[in-house]
Each structure stands twice: as C-alpha cells, then as structure tokens.
N, C-alpha and C positions, 0 to 999 in steps of 0.2 A: 265839171270844172277841174277835176283831177286829170282828165284824159289828155289834154294838150301836152303836158310835160312828158307823159308816157310816150306820146307819139313823137315828140322831139328827140327822144332817146333812141329812136329806131336805128340811127346810123351807128350807135354804140352797142348794138345787139340788145337793146332795151335794158341796159344796165344803168341804174339811176343812183347808185351809191355815191354819196358825196355831193349830189346836186342840192341846191338851195331851193326850197319851195317858192314858187312865184306867187304874186298877189292873188291870182285866180284860185290857186290851190289852197292858200290860207283862208280865203273867203269860203271856199267849198267845205273845208273842215268845220268852220263856224256854223255854216248852214246845216251840215249833217248833225252836229251836236244839238243845235236848237230844234231841228226837225224831229229828231228822236224824242227829245223831251216833250215837245208839243203833242206827239202821238200818244205818249204815255199819259199825259194829263188828260187828253181827250178820251182815252179808254178807261181811266180810273173812275169808278162809280162814286156817287156821294154816299155818305154813311157806310164806309167800307167795313168798319168793325161790326156794326149791326148786321150788315149783309153776311159776314162770316158766320155769325151765330145762327141766322136763319137757314143758310145753306147746310149747316151741320145737322139740322133737324129734318132733312128731306132725304128719302130713299127712292131711288129709281131702279126698277127691275124690268128687264125684258121679259116678254111673254115666252116662256120656255117651250111652248108647243107651237109657236108660230113658225110659218115658213119664211124663208128668205124672200124679201120683196125687191122690186127694182130699186127702191130707195136705198136698201142695204147695199146692193151692187154698186150704185153710184157712190155711196159713202166709202165703201171699201176701195174703189178705184182712186178716189181723191186722196184718201189717207195713205194709200200705197205710194202715190206720187209724192205726197208731202214727206213721208218717212224717207223715201229715196233721196229727195233733195236735202233733207236734214242730215242724213248720214254722209253725204258727199262732202260736207264741210270739214269735219275732223279728218276724214280720209285724205283730203288734199294736203294736210300737213306733212304726211310722210313723203309725198311726191315732190314737195317744194324744197325740202330740207337740203338735198345736194346742191341745188342751184343757189339757194340763199347763202350757204356756207362759202361757195365759190365767189359770189359777187361781193360779199362783205368781208371776206378773208377771215372767216370764223373757224374755230376749232371743230373738227369732225373726224370720223374715222379715215376719211380720204385726205384730210388736211390736219394731221396731228400737231403741226406747228402753228396753228392759227391762234387768234386771241380769245375773244369771248366765245364760250361754247354755243354752237348752233342749237343745242338741245333746249335752250331757253324758249325757243319758238313753240315747239310742240308741248313743252311743259306748261306754258301759259294757256294754250288751247285746251289741253286736257283738264287743267285745273278749272278752267271756265266751265267745262261740261259738268264737273263734279258740283260746283257751286250752283249751276243752272238746274241740276236735278232737284235741289231744294227750293230755289227761288221760283222756278216756273210752276212747281207744285202748289206753292202758295198763291201765285198769280192766277192759277186756274180757278180758284175759289173767289179771289178778290175781283178780278176783271172779267171772268168768264173764260171758258176753254177756247171758244172760237176767237175771242179777242187776244188770247195769249198766243195762238198760232199766228194771228195777224201781226202782233208785235215781233215775233220771231222772224217773220218774212221781211219786215222793215229792217231789222238788224242784219239779216243775211245780205240784203241789197246794199246797205250803207257800209258794212265792214268790208265790202269788196274793194274799197279804196286802198286796201293793202297793196293791190297790184300797181298803184301809182305812187306809193309813199317812199320817198328816198331813204329815210332813216330806218335802221334795223329795229330800234326800240319802239318806234311807231307801229311797226308790224307786230311786235310782241303785244302791245296794248290792244290792237285790233283783234288779234287772235284770242285774247282773253274774253273780249266782248262777244265775238262770234261763238266761242265755246259755250258761253252762258246761254245763248239762244238755242244752240244745238242740244244742250244737255236736257232741256225740258220738253222737247217736242214729242219724243216717243212715249213717255209716261202719259202725257195728255191724250195722245192718239189712242193708246190702249184703254184709257179710262172711258173715252167716248165709245169704243167698241164694246167694252164690258156692259155699258148702260143700254146699248141698242141692239146687240146681236143675240138671238135666241141661244139657249144653253147648248143645244146639240151641235151647233155650228161654231160656238165661241172659241173653243180651244184651237182647232186646226186653222181657223181663219187668222187668229192672232199670230200663230207661229208662222203662217205663210207670209203675212205682211212683215213680220219681224225679219224674215229671210231676205227682205229687200236690201239688206246690207250687202249681199253678193251682187245684186244689180247695181247698187251704188258704186261698189268697188270696180266693177267692170266698166261703168260709164266714166268714172274718174280716171282710171288707168288709160282708157281710150282717148279721153281728152288730153291727158298728159302726153301720150305718144303722138297725137295729132298737132298739138299747139306748141309744146316746149321747144322742138327743134327750130322753129321759125321765130317765135315770139318770146321764148324764155319762160322761166317759172312764174313770172308775174301774171301771165295770161290766165293761169289756173285760179288766181284770186279774182281777176276781173270777171270770170264766168259766174261768180256769185251774184253779179247784178241781174242778168236775165233770169237765173234760177230763183233768186229772191222775189223778183217781180212775178214770176210764174206762181210762186206760193201765195202771193197776194191775190192773184186772179182765182186760184183754186179755192180761196177762202169763201168765195161766193156759194160754193156747194157744200160747205161744212156747216152742220147745224150747231146752234148754241146749246149748251147743256140745259136740259129742262130744269134741273135744280137751280141753276143760276137765274133762269127766266122767272121761275116761280118766286124766288127770293127777292127779285127786283120788281115785283108787282106786275108781271106780265103773264098771268095764268092762261089767257087764251092762246098766246103764242106757244107757251109750254105744252098745252094740250094738242096744238097743231103738230109740233115736233113728235110728241109721243104717238099720236095716231099714225103718223107717217111710218114709224118704225115698229108699231105693234107693241108698245111698252105701256106700263102702268106706273103711276106715281103714288107713293104712300107717305104723306106727311105724318111724322111721329114726334112725340115730345122727348123721346130718349132713344139712343141707339137700340136696334133690334136685338143684337147680341151684347151681353155685358162683357166688356173686356176684362182680362185678368186684373185683379185688384192689387194694390200695394205698390207696385213698381211704377215710376213715372216715365213718360215719354217712350223713347225707343227701347228702354229696358223691359217693357212689357212683352216685346218679341221674344225674350228669353225666359219668360215666366213658365211654370209647369204647364204642359200641354202644348206649348208653342216653341219651346227651346230647341227641340229636335229638328223640326222643319226649318227653323231659322238657321240652324247649324249647317244642314246639308245645302240649303239655298246659298248660304254664305260661301261655302266651298266652290259651288258652281259659278257664282258671280265673280269670285276672286280669279278662278281659272279663266273665265271669259274675258275679264279685264286684262289679265296678263297676256292672253292670246291676242287681243285687239290692240293693246297699247304698248306691249313689250315686244312681242314677236312681229306683228304686222306693221307697227309704227316704224320700225327700223329695217323692214324688209327691203325697200328700195336701196337703202344705204348698203346693206349686206350683199345684195345682188351686184351693186356697183363694185364693191370690194372684191367680189368673185370674178370680175372682169367683164360684166355686162354693162354696156353704155346706158345712159339715162333713158333714152327712147326705147332701147331694147328691153330694159327692165320693165318699163310701163307696159309694153306689149306682152311680156311673159305674164305679168300679173293680170292683165285683162283676159288673156286666153285661159289661164287657170281658173279665174272666177267664172267665166262662161261655162267651162267644163263642169263646174260644181253646181250650176243652177238646177238641174233636175233633182239633185239631192234635197233641195229645199222643199219641193213638193212632197217627196217621200217623207221627210221629217214632219211636215204639217199633217199628212194623213195618218202617220203613226201616232202622233200626239192626240189627234181628235178621235180616231177610230179604234186604237189599240189601248194605249195606256200613257198617261202624262208622265208618271214617275219613271216607268221603264224606258220611255223615249228619251227622257233627260239622261238616264244612265247610259243608253246606247250612244247618244250624241257625244257625251263627255268622254266615254271610253274610246270611240272611234277617233275623235280629235287627238286624244292623248297618244294613241298608238301611232297615228300618222306623224305626229310631231317627233316621236322617238325615231321612227324610220328616217325622217328628214334629217334629224340630227346626226344619224349614223352615216347616211348615204349622201347627204347634201354636198359635202366637200368634193366627193368623187364626181358628182354630177355637175359641178360648177361650170365646166366648159361646154356642156351639152344643154342647149336651150330647151329642146323637146323633152328631155328627161327631167329637167327642172320644172317644166310646166306640170308634168304628171305628178311629181312629188309634192307640188304645192296645192293641187286642186282640192284635196281633202282638208288640209289645214285652213284654206281660205273658206271652204264651206263651213268648217267648224266655227269660224269667226261669226258668221251670220246665224248659224244654227244655235250656238250656245247663247248668244244675245237674245234671240227670239224666244227660246225656251225660258230663260231667266225672266224676261218681261211677262210672258204669258203665265208662267207658274206662280210668280210672286203676286199677280193680280187675282189669282184664284184660290190660293192656299190659306189665306187669312180671312177671318170674319170681317164683317163690314167695319166694326169699330177699330180694327187694326190694319185694314187693307192699305190705307195711304202710307202709314209708317212702313209696312212691309215692302211695298213697291219702291218707296224712297230708299230704304235700307239697301235693297238689292242693287238699285241703280248706283248708289254712292259707293258700295263696296267694289263694283266693277271699275269705277273710275279711280278709286284710291290706289289700286295696284298700278295703274298707269302713271299716276302722279309720282308714286314712290320710285318706280324704275326710271322715269325720266329725270327725277331729281338726282338720282345716283349718277345718271349720265352727265348732268350739268356739273356735279361735283368732281367727277373723274375726267370730264372732257373727252370721254371715250364711249363707244357703243359696244356692248358684248357681241361676239360673233354669233352667227346664225344658230349654231348648235346650242349655245348657252341659252339664248332667248327661247328656243324651242323647248328645251328641257325644263326651264323654269315655269313655263306655261303648262307643260304636260303633267307636272307633279300634282297640283291641286285638282286638275281635271280627272286624273286617274283615281284619286281618293273620292272625288265627287261621284264618279261612276259607280263605285261600290256602295257608297252611302245612299245614293238615290234608290238603287235597286233593293236595298235591304231595309231602309228605315223611313223613307219619305212617304207621306200619305198620298193616296190617289185622289185626283181632282176631276177626272173625266166623268161626265154624267151628273155631277153634283151642282146644286144651285149655289150661286155666290153667297147667299145668306145661310148656307149650311156648312161653310168651311170650318 
C-alpha cells in the first residue's frame, strides 16, 4: 500500500520529499503497526516470568567429540544467510546518506549549507542496534531464539516502507526500529551455534560465519551500484522487503533452542533437536560455575579473574565499532568528497570487499586451528596498520579508483574480521554464569563507539575526513593487538563450561 506513491514519483526521479501521504499509505502504516503488534502478541508465551526462571536452570552442551553432521551443515548455511541479511541493514545506511541529504536538503559534507544534519539517520539506526543488543538478548529467553529471528524478519520486511516514506523524520523512526531488529540477530545466531556445534569446530565456524559482514558489504554495494542510478536511494530500503521475507522462509530450517523447548513443556521436541545435533541437556538447580561474588550485574565482568579478559575484549570491541560505524559508515561520503560519483563509490566498495573475501577463510582457520587470542591480535594489528597506510596514502590515491580499491580491501576485511572475532571470543571466554553478560557487553561496546561518533557528527553537522576516521579506529585496534597477544586467555580447544 506504500508502493503506489513511490511509483507515481518515477517522473521526478523517485524524489518524494514534500509529498503528502495518500489514504492508502496512511492505511498501510496503520496495518504495519497493528500487524507487528499482533505478531509479538502471538509469539509471547504465557507465564513469561516463570519461563525465564526455568530457562536459567538448564544447560545445553554440544558433544565435543561428535563429528559435523548434515544437520550442522544445513544450520550453518541458513544462519550464514540470516547473518548476511541482518548485516546488510545497517550497511545500507552509509550508502543512502548522500542521496537522503540531497533530496531533503540536509547538512552533510557535500552540502555544508543544509539544514538538519543528515547524520540523524545513521545515528538512529546505530542507536537502534545498541538497544537491540540488549532487547533481543532478553527476547531470546522470553519468546525463544527461533521466534526472535522470526520477529526480526518481520521488522526487516515492514521497515522497508522507508523507501516510500515522504518525510525525513519518518525515515529516522523506521531506521531506529530496523536497527533494533538488526542489533540482536548475531548474538542469537552465535548462541545457537555455541549450543549445537562440537568444540573442535566451534571457533573457526563462528568466525567464518561472522566474516559474512564482507559478503553483506559486497552485496549491498553491488545493489547500490545497480539500483541507485535508475531508482535512487529509496530502492535500497525497498530491498528490505524481499530480504525480510527470505529470512522468514529461512526460519523453517532454524531449530528452536532446546532450553526454551524444555522450559515450555516440550521435552520430546527438545530431545528431537538435541539428537539431530548430537547434543546433551543437563537440567541443574544452580549454575555450573559460581560467578564471582559481590559485584552486581555487568560489574561482575570486572571482578578479579575476569577484569583482564574484559579489558582486552573491550579494547577490541571499541576498535571494531569505530571501524564499522566511524570509518565505514562515512566511507561513501568521503569517497564522494574525493571526487568519486555515488555509483562509482559503490563499485569501489563492492570490489574491495570481494578482494578481501579469501582473508575471511584464513582468519577462521587461524582462529580454530592455531590460536584464538593470537588470531585476535593479528587481525587487530593488520587492520590498524592498513588504516594508518590508508590515512597517509588515501588523499594521494583519491583520483585513482584502482589504487583506492587496493588500499581499502584490508580495512574492509578488518570490519568483518574484528566483528567476527569479538562475537566468537566473547562467547567462549566467560563461564556459563557470565557468558550472556560478556557477549552483551562486547556487542554494546562496539555500538557505543558508533553512537558517539555519529552524535558528534550531528552536533557539528560535519563528517571527519577519511584520514581522521581511519586513525581514530586504528588507535584502539593497535592497543588491542598488543594486549591480546600478551594478556588474553586462550580459548581454542577448551569447553564452554571450562572458561
């Protein structure tokens, strides 16, 4: 019901700023709101508080000596596609910013005399991902992991109405909701993997799937190069409809968490899932490992015995966040500032991402077969070094598209590699009683850096040049490289309950 107005704007280059929503669009907005509310009510289980207590007393452990089964391969394929679709959502933000600023007359690096800063759009999206990291973690235990992914797919499809929304602030609100859905997908996917994949395969497979950030970047950049010249920036939001529906279809092959099934009185179904993946379930009255006492909540992560690993993980997560949401978020803008047209920038980013794809496999193998902590150090150090080189040589290479591609391929690999290592390492380095807080902390820290740098952009109505965003991300990554190599504990070959 939103699409007719978009189609009517084709003679104006699909520019809809200033148009008044017609009755069909208003009715569509009401149906979207009511439909999402109905889905959430349908997924919400009865006795949610009692369910939370039951789930907390169940431990699921994969058989560490089991071989990978066809069921594992199917799950890995589906979750890889789900993570790719998920990551494409926030990546789209950086590619629509130039077009949004031009259509609405907003302040941006290319339009310093505009009115409202265009940075409000990505700020809303990244703030949503930070909030979603906490909200979806809670939803995973309340409505189930599979249902949480289902709800995310519904929100991906419905927030695609951004592509036909005439007003800028309506787009901002939709970006916030989209970000919330995107922020929780990866933690849920990695939790499912930790519960189903045998120990000897767990690390490298999680890093490999986390590396799908590069695939998502290549796909999103390709779509931008293909669609924006003809249909404008709005087409990139409308792509969220088919990809969101694809995620709903993929949900058919994602299993529900055995913990959730057991807690909701479905033990036979839980045993089915466990048998399929070679896992065992251990109901217990109290957590297997006693968490450090005294400190409440997230402060436990800084208690003696855990403070060191939390500190090095925080450094890496902060660097990963600044790389993804400071450097990468404004990369299309900075390329345009250097003289590359919008479509040309998208092609440069696509090609650089494709060049970096083989490095994702190397990263996964190093993490699983060599050393988790040393791999984290190498990834952080390589990304920091490449960013320094780009900061020094980037301006000289601005007019050479081929050289720009070469300078960008290691930093773009670093975006996916650091994010993958943070997600995998944080899910392995803490004991069971602290694992949820540890993964939540790492995810939130990565988003906080993006929120801060985008908030500064809103306040100043300006985006730092490429060299500045590169060096700001390089600093914590360089420190994290040294800290991981010297102080971080090794997780390769250890059971999750031995962390």
